[in-house]
C-alpha positions in Angstrom: 15.9 -10.3 41.6 18.4 -7.5 42.5 17.9 -6.3 46.0 21.3 -4.6 46.4 21.2 -1.0 47.6 23.7 1.3 46.0 23.8 4.1 48.6 27.5 5.2 48.9 28.9 5.1 52.4 32.3 5.2 54.0 33.7 1.8 54.8 33.9 2.6 58.5 30.1 3.3 58.5 29.3 -0.2 57.1 28.3 -3.1 59.3 30.4 -6.3 59.2 28.5 -9.1 60.9 30.8 -11.9 61.9 29.4 -15.5 62.0 25.8 -14.4 61.0 24.6 -18.0 60.8 25.7 -18.8 64.3 24.1 -15.7 65.7 20.8 -16.4 63.9 20.8 -20.0 65.2 21.4 -18.9 68.8 18.8 -16.2 68.7 16.2 -18.5 67.1 16.9 -21.2 69.7 16.8 -18.9 72.7 13.6 -17.2 71.5 11.7 -20.4 71.9 13.7 -22.0 74.7 10.8 -21.6 77.1 8.6 -23.8 74.9 10.7 -26.8 75.9 8.7 -27.0 79.1 5.3 -26.6 77.4 2.7 -29.4 77.4 0.1 -29.9 74.7 -3.0 -27.9 73.9 -5.4 -30.8 73.4 -6.1 -29.7 69.9 -4.4 -31.6 67.0 -1.4 -32.4 69.2 -3.5 -34.6 71.4 -4.7 -36.5 68.4 -1.3 -37.1 66.7 0.6 -37.9 69.9 -1.8 -39.5 72.4 -4.7 -40.9 70.3 -2.3 -42.1 67.6 -0.1 -43.9 70.1 -0.7 -47.3 68.6 0.0 -46.0 65.1 3.2 -44.3 66.3 4.5 -47.5 67.9 4.7 -49.4 64.6 7.7 -48.4 62.5 6.2 -50.0 59.4 3.7 -47.1 59.4 6.4 -44.9 58.0 5.3 -46.4 54.7 1.6 -46.5 55.6 1.6 -42.7 56.0 1.9 -42.4 52.2 -1.4 -44.3 51.7 -3.7 -42.5 54.1 -5.0 -39.1 55.2 -3.4 -37.1 58.0 -6.3 -37.1 60.5 -7.9 -40.4 59.4 -7.3 -43.3 57.1 -10.1 -42.3 54.8 -12.2 -39.5 56.2 -9.5 -36.8 55.8 -9.1 -34.0 53.2 -5.4 -33.7 53.9 -2.5 -35.8 52.6 0.7 -35.1 54.6 2.7 -38.3 55.1 6.0 -36.7 56.1 4.3 -34.8 58.9 2.8 -38.1 60.2 6.3 -39.7 59.9 7.9 -36.9 61.8 5.6 -37.4 64.7 6.0 -41.2 64.5 9.8 -40.9 64.7 9.5 -38.4 67.5 7.3 -40.8 69.3 9.8 -43.6 68.8 12.5 -41.5 70.4 10.7 -39.8 73.3 7.3 -41.5 73.6 4.8 -39.1 75.3 7.5 -36.8 76.7 6.3 -33.6 75.2 9.7 -31.9 75.7 11.1 -34.0 72.9 8.5 -32.7 70.4 9.1 -29.1 71.3 12.8 -29.6 71.0 12.4 -30.8 67.5 10.1 -27.9 66.7 12.8 -25.4 67.8 15.5 -27.2 65.8 13.3 -27.1 62.7 12.7 -23.3 63.2 16.4 -22.7 63.6 17.1 -24.6 60.3 14.4 -22.6 58.5 15.9 -19.3 59.7 19.4 -20.3 58.4 18.0 -21.4 55.1 16.0 -18.2 54.7 19.2 -16.2 55.3 21.0 -18.2 52.6 18.0 -17.9 50.2 18.0 -14.1 50.7 21.7 -14.0 49.9 21.1 -16.0 46.7 18.4 -13.5 45.7 21.0 -10.7 45.9 19.8 -9.2 49.2 22.8 -7.6 50.9 24.3 -9.6 53.7 23.3 -7.1 56.4 19.7 -6.8 55.2 19.5 -10.6 54.8 20.6 -10.9 58.4 18.1 -8.4 59.7 15.2 -9.9 57.7 16.1 -13.4 59.0 16.1 -11.9 62.5 12.6 -10.6 61.9 11.5 -14.0 60.8 13.2 -15.7 63.7 11.4 -13.7 66.4 8.2 -12.5 64.9 5.2 -13.3 67.2 2.8 -14.0 64.3 4.9 -17.0 63.5 5.1 -18.3 67.1 2.3 -20.8 66.6 4.4 -22.7 64.0 7.1 -23.3 66.7 5.3 -23.3 70.1 2.4 -25.5 68.9 3.6 -29.0 68.1 1.5 -29.6 64.9 2.8 -26.2 63.6 6.0 -28.1 62.6 4.3 -29.0 59.3 4.8 -25.4 58.2 8.4 -25.2 59.5 9.1 -28.5 57.6 7.5 -27.1 54.5 9.6 -23.9 54.7 12.8 -25.9 55.1 12.1 -27.9 52.0 10.8 -25.0 49.9 13.6 -22.7 50.9 16.1 -25.5 49.9 14.2 -26.1 46.7 14.5 -22.4 45.7 18.2 -22.2 46.7 19.0 -25.2 44.5 16.9 -24.0 41.6 18.8 -20.7 41.6 22.1 -22.5 41.8 21.2 -24.6 38.8 20.1 -21.5 36.9 23.5 -19.9 37.6 25.8 -22.9 37.2 24.0 -25.5 35.1 25.3 -28.3 37.3 22.9 -31.2 37.3 23.5 -32.0 41.0 21.6 -28.8 41.8 18.8 -29.8 39.5 18.5 -33.2 41.2 18.5 -31.5 44.7 15.9 -29.0 43.5 13.7 -31.9 42.4 14.3 -33.8 45.6 13.4 -30.9 47.9 10.3 -30.1 45.7 9.1 -33.7 45.9 9.5 -33.9 49.7 7.7 -30.5 50.0 4.7 -32.0 48.1 4.6 -34.9 50.6 4.7 -32.4 53.5 1.8 -30.1 52.6 -0.4 -29.3 49.6 0.8 -25.7 49.6 3.8 -26.9 47.6 1.7 -26.7 44.5 2.2 -22.9 44.6 5.9 -23.2 45.1 6.2 -23.9 41.4 4.8 -20.5 40.3 6.9 -18.9 43.0 10.0 -20.6 41.6 8.9 -19.4 38.2 8.6 -15.8 39.4 12.0 -15.8 41.1 13.9 -17.5 38.2 12.1 -16.0 35.2 10.6 -12.7 36.1 12.3 -11.2 39.1 15.7 -12.3 37.8 14.7 -11.4 34.3 16.1 -14.7 32.9 15.1 -16.0 29.5 12.6 -18.7 30.2 13.5 -20.5 27.0 17.1 -21.1 28.0 18.2 -24.7 28.3 18.6 -24.6 32.0 15.3 -22.9 32.7 13.4 -25.4 30.5 15.1 -28.2 32.5 13.9 -26.6 35.7 10.3 -26.1 34.5 9.9 -29.7 33.2 11.5 -31.2 36.3 9.0 -29.3 38.5 6.1 -30.6 36.5 7.5 -34.1 36.7 7.7 -33.9 40.5 4.1 -32.6 40.7 2.9 -35.6 38.6 4.7 -38.1 40.9 3.0 -36.5 43.9 -0.4 -36.3 42.1 -0.4 -40.0 41.4 0.3 -41.1 45.0 -2.2 -38.4 46.3 -4.9 -39.8 43.9 -4.5 -43.4 45.1 -4.3 -42.5 48.8 -7.3 -43.4 51.0 -8.5 -39.8 51.5 -11.5 -37.6 50.6 -10.8 -36.0 47.2 -12.6 -32.8 46.7 -12.9 -31.1 43.3 -12.0 -27.4 43.4 -13.8 -26.1 40.3 -13.3 -22.6 39.1 -16.7 -21.7 40.5 -15.8 -23.1 44.0 -12.4 -21.3 44.0 -14.0 -18.0 43.0 -16.6 -18.4 45.7 -14.0 -19.2 48.4 -11.7 -16.4 47.4 -14.5 -13.8 47.3 -15.6 -14.6 50.8 -12.1 -15.1 52.3 -10.1 -12.2 50.7 -10.9 -10.1 53.8 -8.9 -12.6 55.9 -5.8 -11.5 53.9 -6.4 -8.0 55.4 -6.4 -9.5 58.9 -3.3 -11.5 58.2 -1.4 -8.4 57.0 -2.4 -6.6 60.1 -1.0 -9.3 62.3 2.3 -9.1 60.4 2.9 -5.4 60.7 1.0 -4.7 64.0 1.1 -8.0 65.9 -1.0 -6.9 68.9 -4.2 -8.7 68.0 -2.9 -12.3 67.8 -5.0 -15.3 68.7 -4.2 -19.0 69.1 -7.6 -19.8 67.6 -8.6 -16.8 65.4 -11.9 -16.5 63.5 -12.8 -14.1 60.8 -15.7 -12.7 62.8 -13.7 -11.9 65.9 -10.5 -10.5 64.2 -10.4 -6.8 63.6 -9.8 -5.3 60.2 -8.6 -1.8 61.1 -5.1 -3.0 61.9 -4.9 -4.6 58.4 -6.1 -1.4 56.7 -3.5 0.7 58.6 -0.8 -1.8 57.6 -1.8 -1.7 53.9 -1.6 2.1 54.0 1.8 1.9 55.6 3.0 -0.6 53.0 1.9 1.7 50.1 3.5 4.7 51.9 6.9 3.1 52.4 7.0 1.8 48.8 6.1 5.2 47.3 8.6 7.0 49.5 11.5 4.7 48.5 14.1 5.7 45.9 15.2 3.8 42.9 12.1 1.5 43.1 12.5 -1.9 41.5 8.8 -2.5 40.4 9.7 -5.9 39.1 10.9 -7.1 42.5 8.0 -5.3 44.3 5.4 -7.0 42.1 7.1 -10.4 42.5 7.3 -10.1 46.3 3.6 -9.3 46.5 2.7 -12.2 44.2 4.8 -14.6 46.3 3.0 -13.6 49.4 -0.4 -14.2 47.9 0.6 -17.4 46.2 1.7 -19.0 49.4 -1.4 -17.7 51.3 -4.0 -18.9 48.8 -4.2 -22.5 50.1 -5.4 -21.0 53.5 -8.2 -19.3 51.7 -9.3 -22.4 49.8 -9.8 -24.6 52.9 -13.6 -25.5 53.1 -15.4 -23.9 56.0 -16.8 -26.4 58.5 -17.7 -26.3 62.2 -14.3 -27.8 63.0 -12.3 -25.8 60.4 -13.4 -22.1 60.6 -10.2 -20.8 62.2 -7.5 -18.9 60.3 -4.5 -20.1 62.3 -1.4 -18.0 62.3 1.1 -20.8 61.6 -0.2 -20.5 58.0 1.7 -17.2 57.7 5.1 -19.0 58.1 5.8 -19.5 54.4 3.9 -16.5 53.0 6.1 -14.3 55.3 8.8 -14.8 52.7 6.9 -12.5 50.3 6.8 -9.7 53.0 10.6 -10.1 53.7 11.3 -9.8 49.9 9.2 -6.7 49.7 10.8 -4.7 52.6 14.2 -4.1 50.9 12.3 -2.3 48.2 10.9 0.2 50.6 12.2 3.4 52.3 12.8 1.3 55.4 15.8 -0.1 53.6 16.3 2.3 50.7 17.2 5.6 52.3 20.2 7.9 53.0 20.7 7.0 56.7 24.0 5.6 57.7 24.0 1.8 57.9 25.2 1.7 61.5 22.4 4.0 62.7 19.8 2.1 60.7 21.1 -1.2 62.0 20.4 0.0 65.6 16.8 0.9 64.6 16.4 -2.6 63.1 17.7 -4.2 66.3 15.3 -2.1 68.4 12.3 -3.5 66.4 13.8 -7.1 66.6 13.9 -6.7 70.4 10.4 -5.4 70.5 9.1 -8.3 68.4 11.0 -10.7 70.5 9.5 -9.4 73.7 5.9 -9.6 72.3 6.8 -13.2 71.1 8.0 -14.2 74.6 4.7 -13.0 76.1 2.5 -14.5 73.4 4.1 -17.9 73.2 3.0 -18.6 76.8 -0.5 -19.1 75.5 0.7 -22.5 74.1 2.0 -23.7 77.4 -1.0 -25.7 78.6 -4.6 -26.5 77.6 -6.0 -24.0 80.1 -3.7 -21.2 78.8 -4.5 -22.1 75.2 -8.2 -22.2 75.4 -8.4 -19.2 77.8 -6.7 -17.1 75.1 -9.0 -18.7 72.4 -12.1 -17.6 74.2 -10.7 -14.1 75.1 -9.8 -13.5 71.4 -12.5 -15.4 69.7 -15.5 -15.2 72.0 -17.9 -16.2 69.2 -16.2 -19.5 68.7 -18.4 -22.4 69.9 -15.5 -24.8 69.9 -13.3 -22.4 71.9 -16.0 -22.1 74.6 -16.5 -25.8 74.6 -12.8 -26.7 74.9 -12.2 -24.1 77.7 -15.1 -25.7 79.6 -13.4 -29.0 79.3 -9.9 -27.8 80.3 -10.4 -24.8 82.6 -9.0 -25.1 86.1 -11.9 -23.0 87.4 -14.7 -25.5 87.5 -17.3 -22.8 88.3 -16.8 -21.5 84.7 -17.7 -24.9 83.1 -21.5 -24.6 83.1 -21.6 -21.0 81.7 -19.1 -21.9 79.0 -21.0 -24.9 78.0 -24.3 -23.0 77.9 -22.7 -20.3 75.7 -21.4 -23.0 73.4 -24.9 -24.4 73.0 -26.3 -20.9 72.2 -23.6 -20.4 69.5 -24.1 -23.8 67.9 -26.0 -26.6 69.5 -25.0 -29.0 66.7 -21.2 -28.4 67.1 -19.3 -31.6 66.8 -18.4 -33.1 70.2 -20.3 -30.5 72.2 -23.1 -32.8 73.4 -20.5 -35.5 74.1 -18.3 -33.2 76.2 -21.3 -31.9 78.1 -22.5 -35.5 78.7 -19.0 -36.4 80.1 -19.2 -33.3 82.3 -22.5 -34.4 83.7 -21.3 -37.9 84.4 -18.3 -36.4 86.3 -20.8 -34.6 88.4 -22.6 -37.9 89.1 -25.5 -36.9 86.9 -25.2 -40.1 85.0 -28.8 -40.6 84.0 -29.2 -36.9 83.1 -26.4 -37.2 80.5 -28.1 -39.8 78.4 -29.9 -37.4 76.1 -26.7 -35.6 75.3 -24.9 -38.8 74.2 -27.8 -39.8 72.1 -27.8 -36.3 70.5 -24.0 -36.6 69.8 -24.6 -40.0 68.0 -27.3 -38.2 65.9 -25.1 -35.2 65.1 -21.7 -36.9 64.5 -22.0 -40.6 65.2 -19.0 -40.2 67.6 -18.2 -43.8 68.6 -17.2 -42.9 72.2 -20.8 -41.9 72.9 -21.6 -45.6 72.9 -19.2 -46.3 75.7 -20.9 -43.8 78.0 -24.4 -44.9 77.0 -23.3 -48.5 78.0 -22.4 -47.1 81.5 -25.9 -45.5 81.7 -27.5 -48.7 80.7 -25.6 -50.6 83.4 -26.7 -48.0 85.9 -30.3 -48.8 84.8 -29.5 -52.5 85.1 -30.4 -52.9 81.4 -27.6 -55.3 80.6 -28.8 -56.1 77.1 -28.7 -52.5 76.0 -25.3 -52.1 77.8 -24.0 -55.0 75.8 -25.2 -53.5 72.5 -23.6 -50.1 73.2 -20.4 -51.6 74.3 -20.2 -53.9 71.3 -20.8 -50.8 69.0 -18.0 -49.0 70.8 -15.5 -51.8 70.3 -16.5 -52.3 66.6 -16.2 -48.6 65.8 -13.1 -47.7 67.9 -10.5 -46.9 65.2 -7.6 -46.7 67.8 -7.7 -50.2 69.3 -7.3 -52.5 66.3 -4.6 -54.5 68.1 -6.7 -55.0 71.2 -9.8 -56.0 69.3 -7.8 -58.8 67.7 -6.3 -59.9 71.0 -7.8 -63.1 72.4 -7.8 -61.6 75.9 -10.1 -58.7 75.0 -13.8 -58.5 75.5 -15.3 -61.3 73.5 -18.9 -60.8 72.3 -19.7 -64.4 73.0 -18.5 -63.9 76.6 -20.5 -60.7 77.1 -23.9 -62.3 76.7 -26.4 -60.1 78.6 -27.8 -62.9 80.7 -24.3 -63.7 82.0 -23.1 -60.1 82.3 -22.5 -60.0 86.0 -20.8 -63.3 86.0 -18.5 -62.4 83.1 -17.4 -59.1 84.7 -15.6 -61.2 87.4 -14.0 -63.3 84.6 -12.9 -60.2 82.7 -11.2 -58.8 85.8 -9.3 -62.0 86.2 -7.7 -61.6 82.8 -5.6 -58.8 84.0 -5.5 -57.1 80.6 -4.8 -53.3 80.8 -7.3 -52.5 78.0 -10.1 -54.5 79.6 -9.2 -53.1 83.1 -9.4 -49.5 81.7 -12.9 -50.1 80.2 -14.2 -51.7 83.4 -12.8 -48.9 85.5 -14.4 -46.2 83.4 -17.6 -48.1 83.4 -17.5 -48.1 87.2 -17.3 -51.9 87.3 
């Protein structure tokens, strides 16, 4: 894939960047330095850090992660063991100090930027252009979610492994040294265990090695590469098949249906890359505009057609790479909880856009390199400023969900979550009511509203909402609050039943349920409830104390 530009210029007009890797690392780190002081958003980060605290405390779960789903042991569609392990190790080091998680996110982004620069050099992009493109990647606001939001690290991890995989594959293609082949396989394999998107890294590698570089695919080295990639896929596929997760079958009919209905999302994503003024922490297809995408597509066609000495092979390959890495985002099944097209999913597809730009008039022109470099730096500074402003939306739950409602007003879950986390309590009721209008069966909506009513001391009024939540989602925590309502009614038998269901179905307290000091069903006999409450308090067990306190006992 030859990206070199042959415009003749005097040597004194050329740019010589000293220590480009150090500069890229510093800029990447400083760009996200404010995120060190961010908290969590109470989306997936709350789940992986706080609710999974028992899981994260057990170092043996580094192995368990390879046998379970990412969100749940069995009821999860996603198999991402290395992400779970990264959170577990982070927890071991810094516990629930969120600064430690954000620090690791920044370091991962810095490493991804450096590897991107090296990959661009290997693909024959000139050093100056590789530096500029890596800068765009380092500061682009559409990628902020992958760094500023803790769970976004899954995409930075994936980029690190896939960039490394591509670099080593190219090195083996050039040198034939088997060390590069082994490293290529290693990085591809760990990519598979990071995110399912890796499946599309194989055709991307094929495009870069065989088509864009016009290499003969039947050569010995290339055949070694192809078969080693297939072998890595088979290893992952076997472990994925045996993992305790939901396995869905993506038939050609389902794939065609998904792509047909979600192709418009690609237009929205392209708009966010080239005109990043309509970003959202919680974007939905309905609330995201299309006109910025159409303008961007027209701009892309224009800068390609206006460029000189076009390399159509490289242009075609770059576009294919962008779409290949974006396809997994389009195949995610739509559910009430998964109807957002989050921007961190652009992190890896961005590579295709960066490979396309050197083939356009933005890079292929007769302007002097020094003058052009100043223009590039102006746009880098502009993107950086937008990024600094936008990343603040990830600083706290209130900031996150305020932006979510402002940019996706038709999202039921965004309105619900802002009602839960807003600092302006007068907004709670209107936000909940709007959420009920948008989707009265939204998962957790009845539960959250029930908790809100109990906090307002409307304990009896909340009962119907917890019952509705059990009917809609069977969310186990509803039993806990229904037990509190039953105690309020002095119905100790019903309270016992609800509390017992809560303990039996709570997936996060396995250790406590097996502890001899925890609530024992034989001890909690309804006729002895009041007497046993005193006994339970005397046990001085934090788990029991927490339950009794929340129950108001």
